C-alpha positions in Angstrom: -137.1 -76.6 22.0 -140.0 -78.1 20.1 -140.8 -78.3 16.4 -144.3 -79.0 15.0 -146.0 -78.9 11.6 -149.6 -78.5 10.5 -148.6 -79.9 7.1 -147.8 -83.5 8.1 -147.9 -85.7 11.2 -144.6 -86.8 12.8 -143.4 -90.1 11.4 -146.2 -90.2 8.9 -146.3 -89.8 5.1 -145.8 -86.3 3.8 -148.8 -85.3 1.6 -148.2 -84.9 -2.1 -148.7 -81.2 -2.1 -145.3 -80.8 -0.3 -143.5 -83.0 -2.8 -141.6 -82.1 -5.9 -142.6 -85.5 -7.5 -146.0 -87.2 -7.3 -147.5 -90.2 -9.0 -148.8 -89.7 -12.5 -150.6 -91.9 -15.0 -147.4 -93.2 -16.6 -144.9 -92.4 -13.9 -143.9 -89.5 -11.5 -144.8 -85.9 -12.5 -144.0 -82.6 -10.9 -146.1 -81.9 -7.8 -147.3 -78.7 -6.1 -144.0 -78.5 -4.2 -145.2 -76.2 -1.4 -142.8 -75.7 1.5 -144.5 -77.1 4.6 -145.6 -75.3 7.7 -143.1 -75.4 10.5 -143.4 -73.9 14.0 -141.0 -73.9 16.9 -141.3 -73.1 20.6 -139.4 -73.2 23.9 -136.6 -71.2 22.4 -133.5 -70.8 24.6 -132.4 -67.5 25.9 -129.6 -65.9 23.9 -131.0 -67.1 20.5 -130.1 -64.5 17.9 -131.2 -66.3 14.7 -132.6 -69.7 13.5 -131.6 -72.1 10.8 -133.6 -74.8 9.1 -132.1 -77.9 7.3 -134.2 -80.6 5.8 -132.5 -83.7 4.6 -133.4 -87.1 3.3 -131.2 -89.7 5.0 -132.2 -92.5 2.6 -130.9 -91.2 -0.8 -129.1 -94.0 -2.7 -125.4 -93.9 -2.5 -125.1 -95.1 -6.2 -127.3 -94.1 -9.1 -126.9 -97.2 -11.2 -130.4 -98.5 -10.7 -132.2 -95.2 -9.9 -135.4 -94.7 -12.0 -134.5 -97.6 -14.3 -137.5 -99.5 -15.6 -137.4 -103.2 -14.8 -134.9 -102.7 -11.9 -135.1 -101.7 -8.3 -132.9 -99.7 -6.0 -132.2 -102.4 -3.3 -133.3 -101.8 0.2 -129.9 -102.8 1.6 -128.0 -100.3 -0.6 -125.9 -97.8 1.5 -127.6 -94.5 1.8 -126.4 -90.8 2.0 -127.9 -87.4 2.8 -129.8 -85.4 0.2 -130.6 -81.9 1.3 -134.1 -80.5 0.5 -134.0 -77.2 2.4 -131.2 -75.0 3.6 -132.2 -71.7 5.2 -130.1 -69.7 7.7 -130.1 -66.3 9.4 -133.8 -66.6 10.1 -134.8 -63.5 12.2 -134.9 -64.3 16.0 -138.5 -63.1 16.3 -139.7 -65.7 13.9 -141.6 -68.7 15.4 -143.1 -70.3 12.3 -143.1 -70.4 8.5 -146.4 -70.8 6.7 -147.1 -73.3 4.0 -145.6 -72.1 0.7 -143.4 -69.5 2.4 -140.2 -70.8 0.7 -141.6 -72.8 -2.3 -144.7 -73.0 -4.5 -144.2 -75.2 -7.5 -141.3 -76.5 -9.5 -139.1 -73.7 -10.8 -136.9 -75.0 -13.6 -133.2 -74.0 -13.0 -134.1 -73.3 -9.4 -135.0 -70.4 -7.2 -132.5 -67.6 -6.3 -130.1 -68.2 -3.4 -129.4 -65.4 -0.9 -131.5 -63.1 1.4 -135.2 -63.4 1.6 -137.7 -61.8 4.0 -137.6 -65.0 6.1 -133.9 -65.9 6.0 -130.9 -66.6 3.7 -131.3 -69.4 1.2 -128.6 -71.9 0.4 -128.8 -74.5 -2.3 -130.5 -77.9 -2.0 -129.2 -81.1 -3.5 -131.2 -80.8 -6.7 -128.5 -78.4 -7.7 -126.1 -81.3 -8.2 -128.9 -83.8 -9.3 -129.9 -81.6 -12.2 -126.4 -80.4 -13.0 -126.1 -82.4 -16.3 -129.6 -81.5 -17.5 -129.5 -78.6 -20.0 -133.2 -77.7 -19.3 -133.0 -78.0 -15.5 -129.5 -77.2 -14.4 -129.0 -74.2 -12.0 -128.8 -73.3 -8.3 -131.8 -74.6 -6.5 -132.3 -72.2 -3.6 -134.5 -72.8 -0.6 -137.0 -75.7 -0.4 -137.7 -78.3 -3.0 -139.6 -81.3 -1.8 -139.4 -85.1 -2.0 -138.9 -86.9 -5.4 -137.3 -90.2 -4.4 -136.6 -92.8 -7.1 -139.8 -94.4 -8.4 -138.2 -97.9 -8.0 -136.6 -97.5 -4.6 -137.5 -100.4 -2.2 -136.9 -98.1 0.8 -139.3 -95.6 2.2 -137.4 -92.3 2.5 -137.3 -90.3 5.8 -137.2 -86.5 5.7 -135.9 -84.8 8.8 -136.8 -81.1 9.3 -134.5 -79.6 11.9 -134.7 -76.1 13.4 -131.6 -74.8 15.1 -131.5 -72.0 17.6 -128.3 -70.1 16.9 -126.2 -67.8 19.2 -125.2 -65.4 16.3 -127.4 -63.2 14.1 -125.6 -64.5 11.0 -123.6 -67.6 10.1 -121.7 -65.5 7.5 -122.7 -67.7 4.5 -123.4 -66.4 1.1 -123.6 -67.5 -2.5 -124.6 -71.1 -3.3 -123.7 -72.6 0.1 -124.8 -76.2 0.7 -126.3 -78.2 3.5 -122.8 -79.4 4.5 -121.6 -75.8 4.5 -124.4 -74.8 6.8 -123.7 -77.7 9.1 -120.0 -76.7 9.4 -121.0 -73.1 10.0 -123.4 -74.1 12.7 -120.8 -76.1 14.7 -120.2 -74.4 18.0 -123.2 -72.0 17.6 -126.2 -74.1 18.3 -128.0 -73.4 21.5 -130.7 -76.0 20.9 -132.2 -78.0 18.1 -135.4 -80.0 17.4 -136.7 -82.0 14.5 -139.9 -83.4 13.0 -139.7 -86.3 10.5 -142.0 -87.2 7.6 -141.8 -90.1 5.1 -142.4 -90.4 1.4 -142.1 -93.0 -1.4 -143.1 -93.4 -5.0 -142.7 -97.2 -5.1 -145.7 -99.2 -4.2 -143.8 -101.9 -2.3 -141.4 -99.7 -0.4 -140.8 -100.5 3.2 
């Protein structure tokens, strides 16, 4: 199985139009937040649906220094997964999603979870990130792009993985998470492939 994107080059920086946060005059501001184009091929026989998970494997494990002026998030800090896109039960005839198919701009309080024309949305990790913010809290369904800490010394890597699934549905509903999707996928993946992009808002990130 192969996955490609016309939106960004593998192992290269993701353009700002696919990010939730972009540089502004006095700090990061909301970006265009388009979901990127993805296409997949060499699909195994017996595939009955697809799933997409995008995760940032470089999210800080502690928030003490995150977005704090005059401080940095140290490069050596332990990192955890932050999910940016959880989409399952994609019809088996689908071979690509166009730019903007699952996000176009920041939606305060999030986009709806559940069935769409192109699959069933779970929640991404902005659901927990914004949970304490009265103006932004809600279930963030589908895709919401990169917005790493503006003071993080580490360049973040975003892995977009497409799974070929042996079942028409994973049986997930409501605000299911990336971890829920991974558990449901166990034992049902016929093949998988990924494409990785990078993004940072810190000038000296490495």
